[in-house]
N, C-alpha and C positions, 0 to 999 in steps of 0.2 A: 541622465541615465533614462533609457526606452525599455520598459516592461512589458511584455508579452500580453497580448488581450485577455489571455487566461487569468491573469491575477485581478484585473479589475474588472472585466465584463460579467454582468448580471448573467447569472445562471438560467436556463430553461427551467420551467415549471413542469411537472409532470401533468399527464393528463387525467384530471378528475372523472372525466366521463368512462375512460375505459377503466380506471379504477372501480368506480362504482358497477360497471357491469362484470367485472371479474369478482366482485364481492357478492353480486345477486347470482351469479353463477355457482360459486361456493356455497351459497345456502340452497342450492336444489340438487347438489350432486349426492348419490348414494352413500350416505354417511351422515352419523351424528354431526351437528354443527360443531365446528372446532375441533374434532377428532384428529385431523391432522398437523394440529398445532402449529408451529412456525412454519412448516411447508405450505400452509394456506394463505399466510401472510405474505411470503415470498413470492407467490404467483401473483397475488393481488398487487403488490407493488411493481414488480416487473410489468403488469399489463399496463399500469400509469406511466411508468418509466419508458417503455417501449411504445406507447399509444398503440396497442394492440389488444384485441381479446384472444391472441394465442400467442402467450409470450415463450420465448425460446433462448436458450443460451447453447447452442449448437457451435457459434464460431466465436472462439475465445481466443484473446490475443493478449500474449505474455510478453511484458517488457521488462528485462533486468537491467538496473542502472548501478554502475559500477565507478567506483572513485576511491582513491587513497585519501588518507587523513594525518596531517601533521603531527598532531597530539599523540601519534605512536612513539614519537621521540621520549615521551615520558614513561615508556615500558608499561602501557596499559592493556597489551595484548599477549596472548599466549603463543601466537603466531606471528612469523614475519610479514612485512609488506609485502615481499614478493610474492604473498600467496593472490593478492588480488589480480595481477595479471595473468597468472597461473589458471585462475579459475576462469576467468575471461575464456581462455584458449579451451579449457575443460568444457565449459557451456558449447562453445562453438562445434566440438568434437563429440557431443550427445554424451559424457560420461556423469554430468552433475546430476543431483536428483531432481531439478526442475528440466532438465533435457528430457528424463526419463517421463516425467509426469506430463510433459507437453506432448510427448508421442503418444503416451497412453490416452490422454484426453482428445487427440487430434488437433491441438490447439497452435496455432502460429506463435513462434518465439524469436525474439531478438535480443540482443546484449546492446547498452549504449555505455560507451566509454568515455567517460567524463574526464579522465587523466589518471595515470598511475605512475608510480615510482619505477614499477618494472616495465620492461618492454614486451608490449603486445605485437606478436606477429602480424606482418601484413596478410590481406587477403583473406581473413577467417570468414568463413561463413557465417550470415546473420550479425555480424558484429559491426555497429555504427559507430565510426570515430567521431565523437562530438568533444575532442579534448578541449579543457578550459586551461587548466595547469595541471602539474606531475601529481600536487597533492595540495592541501588545503593547508593555511597556517596552522601552527600550533596553538589551539583555541585557550591553552593554559597561560599563555604569554601574550596573545594576539589575535585579533579577529582572524575567523577562519578564512571569510572571504571579503571582497567588497562588494558592495551593492550591484555594481555593474556584472560582476562573476556570477552572483545570485541570478541577475535577469539573463546571463547565460544559459545557466543551468534550467532556469524555468523554462526557457525557450526549447532547450534540447527536449524536454519532456513532454511539453506541448506539441511538437513536432513528431514524437512516438505517438501521441493520441490520434493527430492527425491522419498518420500510416494505419493506425488500427481501424479509423472510420473508412478510410479507403478502402481498405481490405473487407468492409462490411461487418465489424466484429460487433458481436451482441453483448460481449462482457469482457471487461478490462482489467488485467492483473498487473499490477508493477511490483517487481521484486528488486532486492538490493544485493551488492555485493560491496564490502570495503571493509579491509582490517581496520580494527579501531572505530567502526560506527557506533558501536553500542555505547561508548564514552560520548560521542558528539550527541545521539540521539537523546541521553539520558541529560545531558548538559541542558538541551533544548525543553525537554518534558520538565525539567527543574524550574527552568526560567519560567516558563508559558503557566505552569501550574502552582507555583510557589512552594515545592516541594524540596524537602532536605536531601541531597544526594546520597546519605546513608540508607534512606527509605528506598530509593529506586535503582541502585548501582546493582548490577547483576554479574554473573560470570562470564557472560559474551562466548568467547571461543573457548572457554575453559579454565578461567581463573580460580585459583585457590581463594580461601577465605582471605587470605594477607593481601593478595592480589586486588580483591574486591574492594577492600579497605583502602587500598592504594588509589584505586581508581576513582572511588568517592572523593579522596583529599584533591585529587587533580581536577576533579569537578567543581568541588568547592573555590579552588583558585582560579578557574575559568569565570563563575559566576561571581565572584569578586572582582576580578577585572572587568566584567561586562555591566555591572551595574544593576539598575532598575526598569530599563528598556524591555517592556513585555510585547511590542510591538512585533506582528509577524515577520517584516522584513527585518527589522533591526535585530531580532534574535535569532533568525536564520544566518544571517550575515555573520554575525558574531561567534556563534556556537555550533552551527550547521556543518554539513557537509554536501560536497558537490551532487552526489548521487541521492542525498535527502531533499535538495532543493528541487533536482529534476523530477523527483517522484512527486512532489507538491505540485509541481506544473504539469505534470502528466494525469494525475488526479483530476485537477480541475479543467484540463483540457479534454478528458474523457468524457466528464460530465457536460461541459458546454457544448459538446456534441451528440449529447442524448445517450451517452454509451453508460450503462451502470458499471460501477468499480467493485470489486470484490478485493478487500483490503487483506493482508498479510499480517504478519506480525508486528513485533515491536516497533523496528525502524520504521516500516511503511506506516504503521500506525501514528508515530510521532510526525512523519510528513504528513499525513492526513490533518492531525491536530493543527500543524500552521496553517494548513489549506483552509480548514474549517474556521479558523481565527480570523483568515482574510476575508472569507466569503461563507458566514453561518448557513447559507441555503444550501452549503455543498452537501450536508448530512441527509438530505431526502435521496442521494444518488448512491449512498454506499452501503455494503454489505460488510461484515467482519468473518473472515474465513475460521479463526480460531485463537485461541488465547495462548499466548507464548508461556514457556517455564520463565523467561525473565521477570523478575519480580516489578520491574516499572510498569509492565503492560497492562496489568488489572487498572492501574491508576489513571492510564492514558484511556482505556476503553470506558472507563467509567466518567472520564470528563468528557467524552464523546457520545456519552449515553446509549451505548451499543451493546449489543448481545452477540457475543460470538458463537459461531454455529458450533464449534469443534473445540474440545480441549484436551489435546494429547500429548501434552509435554514437549511439544515440539519448539526448538530454538534455532532452527538452520539459517531462515532467513531466505533468500532466493526467490520468494513468492510460492514457497513449496506448501506453506500451510494453506494458503488460500486455493493452490490446485487441488489440494488433497478433498477440500469442500466443494469443489464444482459439483461433482454427481449428486449433491444434496439438491442445489438449484436446478438442475436438469430433472430430478425426481419431482421437483415440485410443479414444473412446467408440464411433464408427462402426466402426472396425476389431475392437474387442472385442465389440460386439453382433452385427456382420453376418456376420463370416466364418466359414466353415464348418468343422466339425471334421473329423478324418481319417476317422472314422465315417462321419459324414454325407456326405463327398464322395466317398468308395470310394477314398481316396488310401492308398497304403502308409505307416504311420508307419515311423521308424526303428527297426531291429531291436535 
């Protein structure tokens, strides 16, 4: 099996000279030191990532990865699998939340179809056909994917990162679409973190308490079948999803091309967890847009030692939570680049 370079290639280091220059600039701007809080650190970190004294996130590329899940046969979703293909068309026609946010932000948007049970119409604008199989295996009874299929999904994600780089993207956002994917993500998170499904399982598309308990039982069966393997590849192949694997490849691929990544909610964070377990240095390229209302997300964020920018009770997916956080990063850049220094403004510095 041949894996894409993004899975094993060492990631670039951030530019420490530019980080230090940015840190020094923050210390002389007309404000008390640290008074802009996290916005200051964002500007400093972006400077190092982009190797520039004037960081910017004007050009944002959003890639939504879609795939269906065989575990839906266990009755773990409030919505039918047909919705995945239908939502791909909705993205293309501009009616989804992430479509609206992409227009609002002036961001480029593409949808990468890894495989759906429902038929996706031909010729949809902005939809990339990267079909691997119609759906994953039922992870409660069998491995979700072969390692070869994981490799194909990782490659599809890496290709999306390459397209972002060719478009001159300054920030990459990955989104997800796949009925049943909170079950796969929770199974992955439980495996990698050694957690009980009862603690991490949530409503997903809107399950009631009984439905959440059933989902947890399905995940327990999957973990029992899977065994003790906590390797990123082993866990991803056995318990993951086509779109989750592609997102992991896209995150690694973007960082490998020196493009910072703004992480969305639960599904994308689990994909990031897999990618960080494979390449721990990836963490220096990631920002976390928000904390999802899914109960497992907080555990995953803690494992990634991350501080989400927003907590708005969102749990839509699609990359929507990350997109809502983009103006915060843009504000950090505007303040860093545009504020006057004490010397420039003729304002007395502290003694």
